[in-house]
C-alpha positions as CSV (number, residue, x, y, z in Angstrom):
1,X,49.2,54.7,-120.1
2,X,47.4,55.4,-123.4
3,X,47.5,58.7,-125.2
4,X,43.9,59.3,-124.1
5,X,44.6,59.1,-120.4
6,X,44.8,62.4,-118.6
7,X,48.2,63.6,-117.5
8,X,48.9,64.0,-113.8
9,X,48.5,67.8,-114.2
10,X,45.1,67.4,-115.8
11,X,44.0,65.0,-113.1
12,X,45.2,67.3,-110.3
13,X,43.4,70.3,-112.0
14,X,40.3,68.2,-112.3
15,X,40.4,67.4,-108.6
16,X,40.7,71.1,-107.8
17,X,37.7,71.8,-110.0
18,X,35.7,69.2,-108.2
19,X,36.5,70.7,-104.8
20,X,35.4,74.1,-105.9
21,X,32.2,72.8,-107.4
22,X,31.4,71.0,-104.2
23,X,32.4,74.0,-102.0
24,X,30.4,76.5,-103.9
25,X,27.3,74.5,-104.6
26,X,27.1,72.9,-101.2
27,X,27.3,76.1,-99.2
28,X,25.6,78.7,-101.6
29,X,22.5,79.9,-99.9
30,X,23.6,79.1,-96.3
31,X,22.4,81.8,-93.9
32,X,25.4,83.9,-92.8
33,X,25.9,86.9,-90.6
34,X,28.9,88.7,-89.2
35,X,28.5,86.6,-86.0
36,X,28.4,83.3,-87.9
37,X,30.9,84.1,-90.7
38,X,33.9,82.4,-89.0
39,X,32.1,79.2,-88.2
40,X,30.6,79.0,-91.7
41,X,34.2,79.5,-93.1
42,X,35.5,76.7,-90.8
43,X,32.7,74.3,-91.8
44,X,33.5,74.9,-95.5
45,X,37.2,74.3,-95.0
46,X,36.7,71.2,-92.9
47,X,34.1,69.7,-95.3
48,X,36.2,70.1,-98.4
49,X,39.4,69.0,-96.7
50,X,37.7,65.6,-96.3
51,X,37.8,65.0,-100.0
52,X,40.6,62.9,-101.7
53,X,43.8,64.6,-102.7
54,X,42.8,67.8,-100.8
55,X,45.8,69.1,-98.9
56,X,44.5,72.5,-97.6
57,X,41.4,74.8,-97.9
58,X,41.3,78.4,-96.8
59,X,38.0,80.3,-96.8
60,X,37.8,83.9,-95.9
61,X,34.4,85.6,-95.6
62,X,34.6,89.2,-96.9
63,X,33.0,90.7,-93.8
64,X,33.1,94.2,-95.2
65,X,31.0,93.1,-98.1
66,X,28.7,91.1,-95.8
67,X,28.2,94.1,-93.6
68,X,27.5,96.3,-96.6
69,X,24.8,93.9,-97.8
70,X,23.2,93.7,-94.4
71,X,23.1,97.5,-94.1
72,X,20.7,97.5,-97.0
73,X,18.5,94.7,-95.5
74,X,16.0,94.5,-92.7
75,X,17.3,91.0,-91.7
76,X,20.3,90.2,-89.5
77,X,21.7,87.7,-92.0
78,X,21.9,87.1,-95.7
79,X,22.5,84.2,-98.1
80,X,26.0,83.1,-98.7
81,X,27.2,83.8,-102.3
82,X,30.5,84.0,-104.0
83,X,30.7,87.8,-103.5
84,X,31.3,87.2,-99.8
85,X,34.1,84.7,-100.3
86,X,37.8,84.4,-101.0
87,X,38.9,80.8,-101.3
88,X,42.2,78.9,-101.9
89,X,42.3,75.2,-102.4
90,X,45.5,73.1,-102.5
91,X,45.3,69.7,-104.2
92,X,48.2,67.1,-104.2
93,X,47.9,64.3,-106.8
94,X,50.5,62.4,-108.8
95,X,53.5,64.2,-107.4
96,X,52.0,67.6,-108.2
97,X,50.5,70.3,-106.1
98,X,47.8,72.5,-107.6
99,X,46.7,75.8,-106.1
100,X,43.3,77.1,-107.2
101,X,41.7,80.3,-106.0
102,X,38.3,82.0,-106.1
103,X,37.9,85.8,-105.8
104,X,35.6,88.4,-107.1
105,X,36.5,89.8,-110.5
106,X,34.2,92.3,-112.2
107,X,31.3,91.3,-109.9
108,X,31.7,87.6,-110.6
109,X,33.2,84.9,-108.3
110,X,35.9,83.7,-110.6
111,X,37.6,80.3,-109.9
112,X,41.0,80.0,-111.4
113,X,44.1,77.9,-111.4
114,X,46.9,79.8,-109.6
115,X,49.8,77.3,-110.0
116,X,51.0,73.8,-110.6
117,X,54.2,72.7,-108.9
118,X,56.1,69.5,-108.4
119,X,57.1,66.6,-110.5
120,X,54.7,64.4,-112.5
121,X,55.0,60.7,-112.0
122,X,54.6,60.2,-115.8
């Protein structure tokens, strides 16, 4: 391996970032209601878990936030955005396990690295 090659940790973190980009941008704008929230969350989890190195995806729709948005609307549904989601993605790559999470912070859906565990194969 050359000095320019990414480390196992960098590669695993990159994979986690790819999964979040895919999850967020694939599903943003999906019509969601309290009745469909669970099925939308399941679809998101199952779609992202198909990707390489993805060990687990957990999507929780913040139904309290969803219901509050709908209380101000004439419609029975709204568009899915990060403000309605709490997500955890676990990626395993190169002997490492990376946990990344998305949660609202100061009104913004912040995606961040939570932990890196295991042994690098380097």
